[in-house]
VEXLO-357939 format. One record per residue (C-alpha): residue in three letters; residue number from 1; x, y, z. Coordinates in steps of 0.001 Angstrom, whole numbers. Example, Ala and Ser with C-alpha at 12.3 -4.5 7.8 and 13.67 -1.06 7.14 Angstrom:
2
aa,i,xx,yy,zz
ALA,1,12300,-4500,7800 .
SER,2,13670,-1060,7140 .
This chain:
131
aa,i,xx,yy,zz
MET,1,65115,-8268,-33776 .
THR,2,61445,-7769,-34561 .
TYR,3,59432,-10766,-35668 .
GLN,4,56112,-10365,-37429 .
ALA,5,54073,-13409,-38270 .
CYS,6,51697,-13511,-41163 .
ILE,7,48242,-14718,-40285 .
VAL,8,46123,-16237,-43043 .
PHE,9,42365,-16567,-42812 .
MET,10,40218,-18593,-45135 .
VAL,11,36579,-17628,-45386 .
VAL,12,34251,-20180,-46963 .
LEU,13,30765,-20308,-48418 .
LYS,14,27879,-21285,-46121 .
TYR,15,24123,-21210,-46643 .
GLY,16,21161,-20812,-44280 .
CYS,17,18410,-23363,-43778 .
PHE,18,15039,-21582,-43925 .
GLY,19,13179,-21536,-47290 .
GLU,20,14469,-18313,-48836 .
ASP,21,17088,-17595,-46167 .
THR,22,20694,-17630,-47375 .
VAL,23,24154,-16748,-46149 .
HIS,24,26747,-15868,-48755 .
GLN,25,30386,-15978,-47766 .
PRO,26,32754,-16112,-50746 .
ASN,27,35984,-18111,-50557 .
GLU,28,38874,-15776,-49894 .
ASN,29,42187,-15706,-48101 .
ILE,30,42952,-12735,-45881 .
THR,31,46544,-12079,-44855 .
ALA,32,47345,-9885,-41855 .
VAL,33,50199,-9205,-39446 .
GLU,34,50282,-10392,-35836 .
GLY,35,49119,-7650,-33453 .
GLU,36,46918,-5880,-36032 .
HIS,37,43133,-5782,-36222 .
VAL,38,41291,-7413,-39122 .
THR,39,37653,-7377,-40218 .
ILE,40,36195,-10227,-42253 .
ILE,41,33420,-8353,-44050 .
ASN,42,32132,-10844,-46567 .
CYS,43,29273,-12465,-44689 .
GLU,44,26030,-11313,-46249 .
PHE,45,22625,-12808,-45580 .
LYS,46,19049,-12680,-46778 .
THR,47,16262,-13826,-44525 .
LEU,48,12529,-13718,-44013 .
GLN,49,13074,-13735,-40241 .
LEU,50,12277,-10498,-38403 .
THR,51,15024,-11089,-35837 .
PRO,52,17715,-13223,-37477 .
TYR,53,20426,-14856,-35398 .
LEU,54,23871,-14856,-37048 .
TYR,55,26764,-17014,-35854 .
TRP,56,30513,-17105,-36440 .
TYR,57,32557,-20311,-36097 .
ILE,58,36296,-20975,-36293 .
GLN,59,37852,-24180,-37605 .
ARG,60,41540,-24546,-36860 .
SER,61,43769,-26974,-38733 .
ASN,62,42658,-30579,-38169 .
GLY,63,39924,-29491,-35734 .
LEU,64,36155,-29323,-35615 .
PRO,65,34325,-25995,-36053 .
GLU,66,34054,-24131,-32736 .
TYR,67,31398,-21594,-31780 .
VAL,68,32836,-18053,-31575 .
LEU,69,29881,-15682,-31231 .
MET,70,26228,-14968,-32013 .
ARG,71,24532,-11694,-32879 .
TYR,72,20868,-10761,-33215 .
LYS,73,18815,-7594,-33154 .
PHE,74,18352,-7529,-29376 .
GLY,75,21606,-8956,-28061 .
SER,76,24720,-10982,-28450 .
SER,77,26917,-13655,-26915 .
ASN,78,30516,-14795,-27273 .
SER,79,32154,-18040,-26301 .
SER,80,34358,-17291,-23281 .
GLU,81,37510,-18092,-25287 .
PHE,82,36617,-15350,-27793 .
GLU,83,35143,-12604,-25560 .
GLU,84,38126,-10259,-25407 .
ARG,85,39277,-9963,-29016 .
PHE,86,36407,-11091,-31290 .
ASP,87,33450,-8862,-32131 .
ALA,88,30760,-8605,-34788 .
ARG,89,28137,-6013,-35633 .
LEU,90,24837,-7132,-37098 .
ASP,91,23792,-4866,-39977 .
SER,92,20607,-5190,-42021 .
ASN,93,22199,-7719,-44388 .
SER,94,25691,-8518,-43087 .
VAL,95,27594,-9431,-39937 .
PRO,96,31293,-8562,-40270 .
LEU,97,33651,-10232,-37795 .
THR,98,36478,-8158,-36283 .
ILE,99,39479,-9737,-34569 .
LYS,100,41668,-7471,-32452 .
ASN,101,45334,-7992,-31610 .
LEU,102,45804,-10884,-34040 .
ARG,103,47690,-13959,-32928 .
VAL,104,49200,-16702,-35047 .
SER,105,46677,-19058,-33412 .
ASP,106,43882,-17061,-35137 .
SER,107,44941,-18580,-38486 .
ALA,108,41932,-20694,-39383 .
VAL,109,38853,-21086,-41526 .
TYR,110,35949,-18875,-40380 .
TYR,111,32307,-19740,-41042 .
CYS,112,29275,-17510,-40845 .
ALA,113,25878,-19163,-40309 .
LEU,114,22245,-18137,-39987 .
GLN,115,20086,-19765,-37305 .
PRO,116,19295,-22629,-36814 .
THR,117,22700,-23892,-35749 .
VAL,118,24438,-25202,-32618 .
THR,119,26651,-23389,-30116 .
LYS,120,28287,-26459,-28575 .
THR,121,29790,-29593,-30063 .
PRO,122,27489,-32563,-29375 .
PRO,123,29172,-35233,-27233 .
SER,124,28752,-37821,-30021 .
MET,125,30928,-35840,-32466 .
HIS,126,34620,-36572,-32699 .
LYS,127,37527,-35751,-35023 .
ASN,128,37382,-38916,-37122 .
MET,129,33637,-38937,-37732 .
THR,130,32659,-40305,-41157 .
LEU,131,29475,-39076,-42765 .
């Protein structure tokens, strides 16, 4: 018996922080099958920065956003948990995220952000934080 799990991604709107800099990521659900590859292409940005830094974050059910990867003109980095299967290519105005060999655990909300941002959760943050 073959079992295929559906994986649902939710992509949400985020904005940058510098004057005229913006990140546009429309709300959408993406459905894919476990084991496939998927590319989340709707992360477009506008910036006045010559070398923008773009970040992807994942937020799993009932969790805090976690740093996945960063891309900029001269390099890149991935969180060790996401090195093998997560990749992104920085274009002139977008940074699509590709996930290889999908797993059910990849079902989450994905955020795209333009620098400045953080790559680690500050020690003072916790799940039940009230703002």
